[in-house]
Structure formats: structure tokens, C-alpha cells
C-alpha positions as a printed Julia matrix, in Angstrom:
257×3 Matrix{Float64}:
   9.49  -171.81  -61.82
   9.53  -175.62  -61.99
   5.71  -175.71  -61.97
   3.83  -178.13  -64.17
   2.23  -176.64  -67.26
  -1.05  -178.14  -66.06
  -0.98  -175.64  -63.18
  -1.7   -172.83  -65.6
  -4.82  -174.42  -67.1
  -6.49  -175.97  -64.1
  -8.77  -174.05  -61.73
  -8.78  -175.89  -58.4
 -11.89  -176.27  -56.25
 -11.46  -174.06  -53.2
 -11.34  -175.84  -49.87
 -12.81  -174.38  -46.7
 -10.42  -173.09  -44.08
 -11.59  -175.95  -41.84
 -10.76  -178.6   -44.43
  -7.35  -177.04  -45.09
  -6.56  -177.09  -41.36
  -7.71  -180.71  -41.13
  -5.68  -181.73  -44.17
  -2.55  -180.15  -42.7
  -3.11  -182.07  -39.46
  -3.76  -185.27  -41.42
  -0.57  -184.81  -43.41
   1.49  -184.59  -40.22
  -0.29  -187.61  -38.71
   0.23  -189.67  -41.85
   3.89  -188.68  -42.17
   4.46  -190.04  -38.65
   1.99  -192.94  -38.86
   1.51  -194.11  -42.47
  -0.51  -197.1   -41.23
  -3.39  -194.86  -40.05
  -6.6   -195.59  -41.93
  -9.71  -193.43  -42.1
 -11.13  -194.59  -38.74
  -7.89  -194.16  -36.8
  -7.33  -190.84  -38.55
 -10.81  -189.68  -37.5
 -10.2   -190.63  -33.85
  -6.85  -188.86  -33.73
  -8.2   -185.74  -35.42
 -10.95  -185.53  -32.79
  -8.28  -185.71  -30.09
  -6.64  -182.72  -31.78
  -9.92  -180.78  -31.66
 -11.19  -181.4   -35.2
 -14.7   -182.88  -35.37
 -14.04  -185.11  -38.37
 -16.05  -188.25  -39.01
 -14.93  -191.32  -40.91
 -16.61  -190.21  -44.15
 -14.87  -186.84  -44.24
 -11.55  -188.45  -43.27
 -11.92  -190.88  -46.19
 -12.81  -188.06  -48.62
  -9.86  -185.9   -47.6
  -7.41  -188.81  -47.63
  -8.48  -189.58  -51.2
  -7.99  -185.93  -52.16
  -4.54  -185.98  -50.55
  -3.71  -189.29  -52.29
  -2.85  -191.14  -49.08
  -3.92  -194.57  -47.86
  -3.01  -196.74  -44.91
  -0.02  -199.02  -45.5
  -1.08  -202.61  -45.02
  -1.9   -205.62  -47.16
  -5.52  -205.49  -48.32
  -7.62  -207.93  -50.31
  -7.84  -207.07  -53.99
 -11.32  -205.54  -53.96
 -10.85  -203.29  -56.98
  -9.7   -203.97  -60.48
  -7.5   -201.62  -62.53
  -8.89  -200.08  -65.69
  -8.63  -202.57  -68.57
  -6.63  -199.91  -70.42
  -4.1   -199.64  -67.59
  -1.68  -202.53  -67.2
  -0.23  -203.18  -63.73
   3.36  -204.42  -63.7
   4.94  -206.67  -61.01
   7.19  -205.38  -58.24
  10.77  -206.13  -59.32
  12.76  -204.86  -56.35
  12.09  -207.43  -53.62
  15.46  -208.86  -52.59
  17.3   -206.87  -55.24
  20.74  -205.61  -54.16
  21.17  -201.96  -55.13
  24.8   -201.62  -56.24
  25.11  -198.69  -58.64
  23.61  -195.42  -59.79
  20.87  -195.58  -62.42
  20.07  -199.14  -61.42
  16.71  -198.15  -59.9
  14.79  -194.89  -60.03
  11.42  -194.31  -58.44
   8.8   -191.6   -58.15
   5.74  -190.69  -56.11
   3.36  -187.83  -55.34
   2.87  -186.17  -51.97
   0.56  -183.5   -50.56
   2.07  -180.1   -49.73
   0.06  -177.94  -47.28
   0.1   -174.14  -47.5
  -1.61  -171.46  -45.45
  -3.9   -170.58  -48.36
  -4.34  -173.93  -50.09
  -2.29  -176.93  -51.11
  -0.21  -178.35  -53.95
   1.04  -181.75  -55.06
   4.76  -182.49  -55.28
   6.37  -185.23  -57.36
  10.03  -186.18  -57.62
  12.25  -188.78  -59.28
  14.97  -190.24  -57.02
  17.93  -192.55  -57.7
  17.87  -195.35  -55.12
  21.62  -195.91  -54.87
  22.65  -192.29  -54.34
  19.34  -190.85  -52.97
  19.88  -188.07  -55.54
  16.73  -186.13  -56.47
  17.03  -186.06  -60.25
  13.97  -183.91  -60.98
  10.87  -182.55  -59.24
   7.64  -180.71  -60.08
   4.73  -179.0   -58.33
   1.14  -179.03  -59.55
  -2.27  -177.99  -58.24
  -4.0   -180.98  -59.85
  -3.51  -184.74  -59.88
  -3.59  -185.12  -63.65
  -0.79  -187.13  -65.19
   0.85  -184.3   -67.1
   3.2   -183.12  -64.35
   4.25  -186.73  -63.67
   5.2   -187.18  -67.32
   7.0   -183.84  -67.36
   9.18  -184.73  -64.38
   9.97  -188.12  -65.94
  11.0   -186.54  -69.26
  13.22  -184.04  -67.43
  14.87  -186.82  -65.41
  15.59  -188.82  -68.56
  17.66  -185.93  -69.93
  20.11  -186.65  -67.09
  20.33  -190.45  -67.27
  18.48  -193.7   -67.92
  17.67  -196.24  -65.2
  17.52  -199.99  -65.65
  14.32  -200.18  -63.55
  11.73  -197.5   -62.8
   9.42  -198.08  -59.82
   6.05  -196.41  -59.12
   2.84  -197.12  -57.27
  -0.34  -198.23  -59.04
  -1.84  -194.75  -59.31
  -3.58  -193.79  -62.55
  -0.83  -191.26  -63.28
   1.69  -194.11  -63.57
  -0.38  -196.92  -65.07
  -1.51  -194.78  -68.01
  -0.09  -195.77  -71.39
   1.22  -192.22  -71.89
   3.52  -192.68  -68.89
   4.38  -196.34  -69.49
   5.22  -195.78  -73.15
   7.9   -193.23  -72.21
   9.63  -195.89  -70.1
   9.23  -198.7   -72.62
  10.56  -196.53  -75.45
  13.8   -196.14  -73.44
  14.09  -199.88  -72.77
  13.41  -199.38  -69.05
  11.9   -202.19  -66.94
   8.68  -201.12  -65.2
   8.14  -202.04  -61.53
   5.06  -201.21  -59.44
   4.4   -201.37  -55.7
   1.88  -203.81  -54.35
  -1.49  -202.22  -53.48
  -1.4   -200.6   -50.04
   2.37  -201.07  -49.76
   3.85  -197.58  -50.03
   7.0   -198.8   -48.24
   7.84  -200.77  -51.4
   8.98  -197.3   -52.5
  10.86  -196.73  -49.26
  13.45  -194.19  -50.42
  10.82  -191.8   -51.77
   8.86  -192.14  -48.52
  12.01  -191.2   -46.58
  12.52  -188.25  -48.91
   8.99  -186.95  -48.24
   9.55  -187.17  -44.5
  12.8   -185.2   -44.8
  11.23  -182.56  -47.06
   8.31  -182.03  -44.73
  10.1   -182.01  -41.38
  13.18  -180.12  -42.55
  11.4   -177.57  -44.73
   7.63  -177.52  -45.33
   6.4   -177.78  -41.73
   9.08  -175.37  -40.53
   8.46  -172.73  -43.2
   4.64  -172.7   -43.13
   4.55  -171.49  -46.73
   1.84  -168.99  -47.63
   1.33  -169.74  -51.33
   2.67  -171.57  -54.37
   5.35  -169.02  -55.15
   6.83  -169.39  -51.67
   6.64  -173.19  -51.88
   8.4   -173.25  -55.24
  11.17  -170.89  -54.14
  11.6   -172.73  -50.86
  11.78  -176.18  -52.42
  14.34  -175.03  -54.97
  16.6   -174.11  -52.06
  15.78  -177.25  -50.09
  16.42  -179.7   -52.92
  19.69  -177.94  -53.73
  20.67  -178.34  -50.06
  19.45  -181.96  -49.98
  21.43  -182.96  -53.06
  24.67  -181.06  -52.5
  25.03  -180.35  -48.76
  22.94  -182.73  -46.66
  25.14  -185.6   -45.46
  23.55  -189.06  -45.26
  24.8   -191.55  -42.68
  23.62  -194.39  -44.96
  25.92  -192.97  -47.68
  28.95  -192.93  -45.35
  28.33  -189.21  -44.73
  28.49  -188.23  -48.37
  25.94  -186.13  -50.25
  23.62  -187.56  -52.91
  25.44  -185.4   -55.48
  28.78  -186.98  -54.57
  27.33  -190.46  -54.84
  25.56  -189.81  -58.14
  28.28  -187.87  -59.94
  31.32  -189.29  -58.13
  32.61  -185.89  -57.08
  31.78  -183.06  -54.72
  29.6   -180.28  -56.05
  32.01  -177.73  -54.58
  34.69  -178.91  -57.0
  32.57  -177.61  -59.87
  32.55  -174.05  -58.56
């Protein structure tokens, strides 16, 4: 079902119906305004009728793995066991497939809970190479989606953020063993990973928010259909109205049928 194995062993803490409603509202606000921090988020939530203070906004944003996009002073240090790599993509001209891949995690709201979604995307073609759902933020599902993607190709550069899932040696060693250069976003600069951010916006506004999925089974089934549509049918103006599949494989998917 394209679910991470970790989903079967992890028992999530249940959220109240109020928190779930707030998190859904926060997800929509952040998708539209990724520069909203905890204070601005709190103010806007109150305007929507949710009595959410700054402390709760901060707690839920951390749970959802979102932070405001802006340059911040370096007030925290990474774990000494987790090496942070420089951002390699500034000013780089993207000219071919498998030149740059990137990945990220996003929050997926459901009527009865929430999941986390990760995907690996090729920057040149916008092709979604692999994706996974999980109900925890452990690193296993991130490594699983990376290993699946590497069965389909090998990038020259792989870009991530500085989350613990990506700075762990288990994740980094997979990339280094394939001779792949590691690139990481600057702290608080999610737009360094711009193509994944655009993907999340498309997924949410074209599928998740419209479908209002009830549970994980519905989300998984729905995203299978959406990513198939996104890769093989959805035309991109930035790709001269071709599909990501056409750009990545050099031919139309319909020719394979």
C-alpha cells in the first residue's frame, strides 16, 4: 500500500478533535503563507475562531514539522553525530534529468487523524520518483523512499533540509555509498527546496483539501491516483506543456500502453 513499515509498529498519540481541526487550519495557512511564525499563526487562527495561543501554535507547528521561512540567527547546534552539508544549488543551472533530486516531508490532514508524506522529486523534470506515507517522523520511511528512488536512477546531487531524518548517518551513508553529492538547505529556508514546496502545494490544493480524506487507507488510495495523474497527465507550463513523465523518460506514457 506504499506505507512505511514503521507505520505498522508505531502507535501514535491521539490528538483531540480540537487540535486536529486547528492543525488542518494551520496547514492551509502555512501552505498559502509559509512565512507565518507562531505568533502570526496564533493571531490568524483566532480570526478563524480557534482560541490558540502562541505556545500551542508553537507545539503544533513542531508536531507538523513546519517553521516560518526566513533567515534566523544560528541559535541551535546540530547533534555532534549529525553532519550538516552546505547548500550546493545556489546559482546552479539545472540542465538534465538526474542532475538534482530532492526530498521533504509534509503534514497530511485527515478527518480522523493525520499522516506524514515524503517524496523524492527530480528537479529538471518535476517527476515524482517515489513517495511514502507514515504516521511517525522516524527516519525509516525517509530511508525507504530513498532506496526505492535509487532503483530507478542515481542523481549527481541530492538536496534535503537539515531535519534529523536527513542528517542521520543512516541516511547520509546511503547517498555517499552511491557517490552522490549531499546538499542541505539553509536553516529556515524551505524555499531552497523550491520544487518540492511547489509539489506540496499542488498535492494539497488539487487533491488532499478537495477530497477531505477520512483515514489512511483513503489517503493512500487517493495519492496513488494523484501521483499517477501528476506524473503522466498533468501538463506543466514550465515544461513547455509536457508531463513530468515525458521529461524524465523522453517519451509519452501513453506510448507504453
